[in-house]
Structures are given as structure tokens and as C-alpha cells.
N, C-alpha and C positions, 0 to 999 in steps of 0.2 A: 504494500500500500504506500503510495507517495503522498497522501494527504490532500491531493488536489481534488476538487469537486468535479463530478462527471456531469456533462450536459448532453442530452440527446438533442441532435439537430436534424430536422427532417425538411428537405427541400429537393425538388426534382430538377432544379437547374444546377448543373455541375459547377458552373463558375461561381454561383452564389454559395454553394455548399463548400467549395474550396476556400472562398474568402472568409466564410464564417469559421472554418476550422483554424485558419491562420490567426484571425482576430482573437478568438477565444483562447487559443493556446498561448498567445502572447500575453493574455490577461491572466494566465495561471490556471486555466481550466483544461480538463481532459475532455475531448470531444468524441461522442459516439454518433457517427454519421448514418443517415438513412435517406433513401430516395423515394420511398413509397410509404403509404399509411400502414400497410401490413408489416413491412419491415420495421417501422418505428414501434409498433405495438409489440412485436416479437422481441425486439431488443430490450424494450422497457420491462417486459415480463421476466426475461432471463436474468437481468441484473439491473434493478431499478436505479435510474440516475437520480441526481440531486435536483435537476431541473430539466425543462424541455423547451426548445424553441422550434415552433412548427409553422411551416408555410400554410397559408390558407387553402390554396388550390394544389391538389396532388393528382397524379394520373389515376389512382384507384380510390379516391375519396377526398376528404378535406381535413384541414387541421382542426376544424370544429368537431368533426366526428371522432378524431383521435382524442381530442380534449375530453369529450363526453365519456369515452371508454376509459381513459386514465382516471377520471374523477370517480369512477365506480369503486376504485380501490386505493387511490393515491392522493396525497395532498401536495405533491411536489409542485413548485412554482412553474407556471406555464406561460410562455410568451407566444403570441400569434403574430406571424409576419404576413403582410399582404401588400400588393400593389394597389389595392382598392382602399381609398380613404373614406368610403361611404359610412355614414353614421349608423345605418341599420346593420351593416356587417359588423361594425365594432360592437354594437349592443349584442348581436347574436353570439359573438365570441365570448363576451363577458358573461352572458347568461349560461353559456356552456361550461363555465368554470375557469376561463382564462384569467390570469392575473394582470396581464397587460397586452396591449395591441400596438404593434409598431408598423408604420407604413413605409414601404419601399419607395424610393431609395432612402436608406438610413445612414446616419453617421456612425462609424464603428464605436467611437467613444460613447455615444449616447446609448447604443445597444448594450454595451458592457455595463454602463452605469445602471440601466434599468434592470438588467439581470442581477447585478449585485444588490440592488434595492429589494427585489422580491425575495432573494435568498436571505437577506437580513431579516425581513419580516417573517419569513418561514422559520428562521432559527431563533426567534424571540424567546420569551420566557422571562424569568426573573426570580427574585427572592420573595415577591409579595405573596400573601396567602390567597386561598381561593375566594372568589366572590360568589356569594349565594343570593339568589333572588327567587324565592319560592323553590320550585323543583329544578331550576336552572342553576348549574354550577360552572363557573369559569375558573379553572385551575391555572393560575398564571405561571406557577413554577413548572407544572407538567405540560403546559401548552395544550390543554385539552378542555373540552366542553361536554357536559352531560346534561340531559333533560329527563327527569324522572328516572334517573339511574342508568339511562341508556346513552352511550357515547354518540355525539353528534359530529359528523365529519364535515368540517369546514375547510375551505380553501385558505391559504395564507392571508389573502386580502379580507375575507369574511371574518377570520379570527382577529385580524388587526383592527377592523372596524368595531367588532363587539368589545374587544379589550378597551379601545379608546372610549367607548360609550360607558361601559360598565365601571371602569375605574373612576368615572366622574358622575356617578349615579345622581340623577336629579338635575344636573346642569345641562343647559342648552348648549349644544355644540353646533356652530354654524356650518353650512356647507363648506365654506372656505377653510375653516379650521380643520375639519375632518379630512378634506382632500389634501391639505398641506401636510398633516401629520402622517397619514397613511401612504399617500402616493408621492408627496414632495411638492415643492413650490411650483414646479412646471405644470401641475395639474390643478392649481388653485381655483380655476374657473370652470372646470369640466364637471358640471353638476350632473350631466347625463350618466357619466361613469359611476358616480356616487349612487345615484338612484337605482341603477341596475344592480349593483352589488348589495345595497340595502334590501332590495326586493328579494334577491337570492337568499340573503341571510334570514329574512323574515319567514320565507317558506320553510326553513329548517327548524326555527325555534318558536315561531308564533302558532297559536291555535289554527286549526284547519279552516275555521270560518272566517279567517282574515282579520279578526279583531286584534288591535295592538295591545298585547299584554306587556311586552318588554320594551319595545322601541316605539316611541311616540314621535309623530311628525309635527313640526311647527311649520305650517305652510309658508313657503317662500323664504324660510330662514334656516332651518336645520333640523336636528333630531336630538332627542334626549332619552336616556335609559331611565324609565320611570317606575320599574318594578320595585 
């Protein structure tokens, strides 16, 4: 073991795959290359990587489909790459469980910075005790969430959002404050990204009837953990 984090990179364009391998290796990562959706899923199953960077369009599927499959068993950070900057595609990727969406062409330093950011969020935790709100328990040290004794599988972004809200129980956190804390200053105005991830988080921890038990919306302003 060399201590370097392994990143699964799936893209069907050989020149982009080569470029990503060089950029990521220079940044200190070991790269696991794949050119198809099937190959990516097989490689991830044999030896799960620490993160994945997936192209949106592949010859035998899509990065969104790979993302959904990985999310059935893994919380690894996932970045989607696409030449399409369409807002709907971005939302679809985030709803499928992607942690970030990068539009081609991208600056290598920006891609590495975004990868490092999602890895930091995934590797969080801390010395703080568990936060309990009824039957919802957010264990900050174990980096885990349970509801009624059952573990809830959250993506790194969903966990970071829940942690930010739960550790400030009762306080109103503005859209800008949450975006800056969880994604960084570059995302301070991207409220659609925030809404999409909050919706995903609510589907996992709130009652099936959609009533807000834990996360309350302050229309046009932000959210608060009200349990």
C-alpha cells in the first residue's frame, strides 16, 4: 500500500482519459481507468476506490446510471463530467447521488480542487458527541446517521448538509451560508444545487408524507434543523 487514494475515472474519449490520468497522478492520486459503464462498475466492485469521476455520456450507458448503481452500496464521492452545461442535466446528476458536476472543458487545477473538497467532506468526523433528535441520531465521530435504529446511507454532501444543520439546531442557516460551508465560496449563489441535495436528504430522513419533521424551510432565505 502506498497510501495514495484511488480514483476511478471513466471516460470513453482516450485523450481525455489520458489527460485525467496525468493530472490526477501529478496531484498524488492512483488512477483506475475505465472506458465503459460496465467496466467502471466491475472495477469498482472488485476493489472499491476512494472516489469516482464519471463522464456523463458513455457508449453503453451514462454516468448517471453508474452513479445510481454505486449509490446502492457506496458513499464514495462522485464527480460527473459533461460537455453539457444544461441545468436539468446537472439536477439529474445530483438527484442520482453525484456530489459535484463539472462541465467540459475544465481547468485541471479546478478539477483536482473539487475532488479534494469532496474527499475532505467524505472523510469528516470529529470529536463531538452524537446529536439526537427524536429517533434520528447523527454520530459525528462515527460519521454515521441512524433513524429508528436503522442506518441511513447518505452521500458525503447529504451528510455534510445534515451535520451543518444539526450542529446549529434551531438556527436559521441561509442558502449562502450552507453553500459556502458545504461546497465552498464558488458555489455561494447556486441555490438550485442546494435545493436538490436538501430534497434528496429529506427523502431519506423525513416522514413519507413529506411533512418537515427535521428540516424546516424558511422560504427564500434558508433552512433550519428544528427537531
